[in-house]
C-alpha positions as CSV (number, residue, x, y, z in Angstrom):
1,M,-106.5,208.0,11.9
2,S,-105.4,207.6,7.8
3,G,-107.7,207.0,5.3
4,E,-110.4,208.0,7.6
5,R,-114.3,208.6,6.8
6,T,-116.5,210.2,9.2
7,R,-120.1,211.1,10.0
8,T,-122.1,212.6,12.8
9,T,-125.6,211.2,13.9
10,G,-128.0,213.9,15.0
11,T,-130.1,213.5,17.8
12,G,-131.4,217.1,17.9
13,G,-135.2,218.1,17.9
14,P,-138.5,216.4,19.7
15,A,-136.6,213.1,19.9
16,G,-133.1,214.1,21.1
17,G,-134.7,217.5,23.1
18,D,-131.1,219.1,23.0
19,G,-130.9,220.2,19.5
20,G,-127.3,218.5,20.3
21,R,-125.3,215.5,18.4
22,G,-125.8,211.9,19.5
23,L,-123.0,210.1,18.3
24,A,-119.9,210.7,16.2
25,V,-118.4,207.8,13.8
26,A,-114.5,207.5,12.4
27,V,-113.4,204.8,10.5
28,D,-109.9,204.1,9.6
29,Q,-110.3,202.2,5.9
30,D,-106.6,201.4,6.7
31,T,-106.5,199.7,9.7
32,G,-110.2,198.4,9.3
33,V,-110.8,199.9,13.0
34,A,-113.9,202.5,13.9
35,V,-113.7,204.8,16.8
36,L,-117.4,205.5,18.0
37,T,-117.8,208.2,20.1
38,L,-120.8,209.5,22.6
39,D,-121.0,212.9,21.6
40,R,-122.6,214.8,24.2
41,P,-120.3,216.1,26.5
42,H,-122.4,218.8,27.3
43,R,-124.8,216.1,29.2
44,L,-121.5,213.9,30.9
45,N,-122.4,211.9,27.6
46,A,-125.6,210.7,29.2
47,I,-128.2,208.9,26.9
48,D,-131.3,209.8,25.8
49,P,-133.9,207.7,23.8
50,A,-132.5,209.2,20.7
51,T,-128.9,208.2,21.2
52,A,-130.3,205.2,22.3
53,A,-131.5,204.4,18.8
54,E,-128.6,205.4,17.3
55,L,-126.4,203.6,19.1
56,A,-128.2,200.3,18.3
57,D,-128.5,201.6,14.4
58,T,-125.0,202.4,14.3
59,W,-124.1,198.5,16.1
60,Q,-126.2,197.0,13.4
61,A,-124.9,198.9,10.7
62,F,-121.2,197.6,11.7
63,R,-122.6,194.1,11.6
64,F,-122.7,194.9,7.5
65,D,-119.9,196.7,7.1
66,D,-117.0,194.4,6.5
67,T,-114.6,197.4,6.2
68,V,-114.6,197.8,9.6
69,R,-113.0,194.6,11.9
70,A,-112.5,196.0,15.1
71,V,-114.0,198.9,17.0
72,V,-113.5,201.5,19.7
73,V,-115.9,202.9,21.8
74,T,-115.3,206.0,23.9
75,G,-117.0,209.5,25.0
76,A,-116.3,213.0,24.0
77,G,-115.0,215.5,26.3
78,Q,-112.8,215.3,29.7
79,R,-115.4,215.0,32.3
80,A,-117.2,211.1,31.2
81,F,-117.4,208.5,29.4
82,C,-120.7,208.2,29.9
83,T,-123.1,208.9,33.0
84,G,-126.0,206.4,32.0
85,I,-129.7,207.7,30.8
86,D,-130.3,211.0,30.5
87,R,-132.1,212.4,33.5
88,D,-134.0,214.9,31.5
89,A,-135.5,211.9,29.5
90,Q,-138.8,210.8,29.5
91,V,-139.2,207.1,29.2
92,P,-143.0,205.9,29.4
93,Q,-143.6,202.9,31.2
94,P,-146.5,200.2,30.8
95,S,-148.6,200.3,33.9
96,S,-148.1,196.6,34.1
97,P,-145.6,195.3,36.6
98,Y,-144.5,192.2,34.1
99,M,-143.8,194.7,31.6
100,V,-140.8,197.0,32.0
101,D,-139.5,199.0,29.0
102,D,-135.7,199.6,29.5
103,P,-134.4,202.7,27.4
104,L,-131.0,201.1,27.4
105,A,-131.2,197.2,26.5
106,T,-130.1,197.5,23.1
107,I,-127.1,200.0,23.1
108,G,-124.6,197.0,23.6
109,P,-122.7,195.3,20.4
110,K,-124.0,192.3,21.7
111,A,-127.7,193.0,22.2
112,N,-127.5,193.9,18.6
113,D,-125.9,190.7,17.6
114,L,-122.4,192.4,16.9
115,W,-119.8,189.7,17.2
116,K,-116.5,191.9,15.9
117,P,-114.5,193.1,18.8
118,V,-114.7,196.4,21.0
119,I,-112.8,197.7,23.4
120,A,-113.8,200.4,25.4
121,A,-111.8,203.6,26.0
122,V,-112.7,205.5,29.4
123,H,-111.6,208.6,30.4
124,G,-113.7,210.7,33.9
125,M,-117.0,209.1,35.0
126,A,-118.2,205.8,33.9
127,C,-121.3,205.1,35.8
128,G,-124.6,203.6,36.2
129,G,-126.2,202.7,32.5
130,A,-122.2,203.1,31.3
131,F,-122.0,199.8,32.6
132,Y,-124.5,198.5,29.6
133,L,-121.4,199.7,27.1
134,L,-118.8,198.9,29.2
135,G,-120.3,195.1,29.8
136,E,-120.5,194.2,25.9
137,A,-117.2,195.1,25.3
138,E,-114.3,192.5,25.0
139,F,-111.6,194.7,27.1
140,V,-111.6,198.2,28.7
141,V,-108.7,200.8,28.5
142,A,-109.3,203.1,30.8
143,D,-106.6,206.6,31.6
144,E,-105.6,207.4,35.1
145,T,-109.0,210.3,35.4
146,A,-111.3,207.4,35.4
147,S,-113.7,206.6,37.7
148,F,-116.7,204.2,38.5
149,F,-119.3,204.4,40.1
150,D,-123.4,202.9,40.4
151,P,-125.8,205.6,41.9
152,H,-128.7,203.3,41.5
153,T,-129.6,202.7,45.3
154,T,-128.8,206.0,46.8
155,Y,-131.4,207.1,44.5
156,G,-134.2,204.6,45.4
157,M,-133.3,202.4,42.0
158,V,-132.4,198.6,42.0
159,S,-128.8,197.9,40.2
160,A,-129.9,194.7,38.5
161,Y,-129.1,195.2,34.6
162,E,-125.9,197.1,36.1
163,S,-124.9,194.9,38.5
164,V,-125.4,191.2,36.2
165,Y,-122.8,193.3,33.4
166,L,-120.4,193.9,36.4
167,A,-120.6,190.4,37.7
168,Q,-119.3,189.6,34.3
169,R,-116.4,191.3,35.1
170,M,-115.0,191.7,38.4
171,P,-114.9,189.9,42.0
172,F,-118.5,189.4,43.6
173,G,-117.8,191.6,46.6
174,E,-116.3,194.1,44.4
175,V,-119.6,194.3,42.4
176,A,-121.6,194.1,45.6
177,R,-119.9,196.7,47.5
178,M,-120.1,199.1,44.2
179,A,-123.8,198.3,43.8
180,L,-124.9,199.0,47.5
181,M,-122.5,201.9,48.1
182,G,-123.9,204.2,45.8
183,T,-122.6,207.8,45.1
184,A,-120.8,207.3,48.4
185,E,-118.1,206.0,46.9
186,R,-116.2,205.7,43.6
187,I,-113.7,203.5,42.1
188,S,-110.4,204.7,40.9
189,A,-108.9,203.6,37.3
190,R,-106.2,202.0,39.7
191,R,-108.6,199.9,41.6
192,A,-110.4,199.3,38.4
193,Y,-107.3,197.6,37.0
194,E,-106.5,195.8,40.1
195,V,-110.1,194.1,40.1
196,G,-110.0,193.0,36.5
197,L,-112.5,195.9,35.5
198,V,-110.2,197.6,33.2
199,S,-106.8,195.6,31.3
200,E,-104.9,198.7,30.8
201,L,-104.1,201.8,32.4
202,T,-102.8,204.9,30.5
203,P,-101.6,208.1,31.5
204,P,-104.6,211.0,31.3
205,G,-105.6,211.5,27.4
206,G,-103.8,208.1,26.6
207,A,-107.2,205.7,26.9
208,V,-108.1,205.9,23.1
209,A,-104.7,205.9,21.5
210,A,-103.9,202.8,23.5
211,A,-107.5,201.2,22.8
212,V,-106.8,201.9,19.0
213,A,-103.7,200.6,18.7
214,C,-105.1,197.0,20.4
215,A,-108.2,197.2,18.0
216,A,-105.5,197.8,15.1
217,V,-103.5,194.7,15.8
218,I,-106.6,192.7,16.0
219,A,-108.5,194.1,13.1
220,S,-105.2,192.9,11.0
221,Y,-106.1,189.6,11.7
222,P,-108.2,187.1,9.8
223,A,-111.9,188.2,10.4
224,D,-113.7,185.1,10.6
225,A,-111.5,184.0,13.1
226,V,-111.3,186.7,15.3
227,Q,-115.2,186.8,15.2
228,G,-115.2,183.3,16.2
229,T,-112.8,183.7,19.1
230,V,-115.2,186.8,20.1
231,R,-118.2,184.5,19.8
232,A,-116.9,181.5,21.9
233,L,-115.6,183.7,24.7
234,W,-119.4,185.3,24.9
235,Q,-120.8,181.7,24.8
236,A,-118.4,180.7,27.9
237,Q,-120.6,183.0,30.2
238,E,-124.1,183.3,27.9
239,A,-126.3,181.1,29.3
240,T,-125.4,182.8,33.1
241,R,-125.7,186.2,31.7
242,A,-129.1,185.6,29.7
243,A,-130.6,183.9,32.9
244,A,-129.3,186.9,35.1
245,L,-130.9,189.3,32.8
246,A,-133.8,188.0,32.6
247,H,-135.1,188.5,35.9
248,A,-134.0,192.3,36.0
249,P,-137.2,193.7,34.4
250,Q,-138.9,192.3,37.5
251,L,-136.4,193.3,40.3
252,V,-136.6,196.7,38.6
253,S,-140.1,196.9,38.5
254,L,-140.8,195.3,42.3
255,G,-137.5,197.4,43.9
256,N,-137.7,201.3,42.4
257,L,-139.2,204.3,43.9
258,P,-142.1,206.0,41.9
259,G,-140.3,208.4,39.9
260,D,-141.6,211.2,41.7
261,R,-139.4,210.1,44.6
262,Q,-136.9,209.6,42.6
263,A,-136.8,213.0,41.3
264,E,-137.0,214.6,44.9
265,L,-133.5,212.3,46.2
266,F,-132.2,213.4,42.8
267,A,-133.1,216.9,43.9
268,G,-131.7,216.8,47.2
269,R,-128.0,215.2,45.9
270,R,-125.4,216.9,47.5
271,P,-122.2,217.4,45.0
272,G,-118.8,215.8,46.4
273,G,-120.1,213.8,48.9
274,F,-118.1,210.9,48.2
275,R,-114.6,209.5,48.4
276,T,-112.4,207.6,46.0
277,R,-110.5,204.3,46.5
């Protein structure tokens, strides 16, 4: 991008746990478009607590940066957009069933009160906690390599937050099928386009460019009108979404298997045991 400034946020050391990078941000000051990249390809862009904190900080920084008028969020590498929470992350939980700490609760733009337009550009796998990001984007562009699935039920976990976000995007039956089939089935990019999760389908490698092109058009319009439109769109479904998310912690607390039992199920998983539709 021309007139570009870049920065990389570090999540190494004890907080990040892998010594790698967490996010990369590039802002084209000529167009007003920022590209926010999950930069943990060695972990399939899974999100650990340090990266989650960096995401929240970055969305909040965008609120005050008037040079950023639209954002594209994507993932580094070829294999995945994001695979949700990093399974190696340590997430201590209160002993009370009435208090659940969700490490991904504030990784999305709307959770951080950002009402600038956000477009997700997806390639490879997008699963589980990735839907926190996809669910809070205005729309999703995907290339033909993209696939979508929700592994929660397979590993003894309740798909609560993910199902709420997906229910804002897809027909009920499609959401129910994805949530209940777990790792046995992946939704192809074409099927995701057909059911409305994806708004534009591109050839392999083309999602980011297509999303940036859309973002540049939107960023060229008067910012107040764009942001007001974003807020109006979300207001139309805010009450339903907020009410549904309010019940999610208790459903997770009641329905999730203990961590050690989840770990056993993960250890016994068999790669390749799924079909794509």
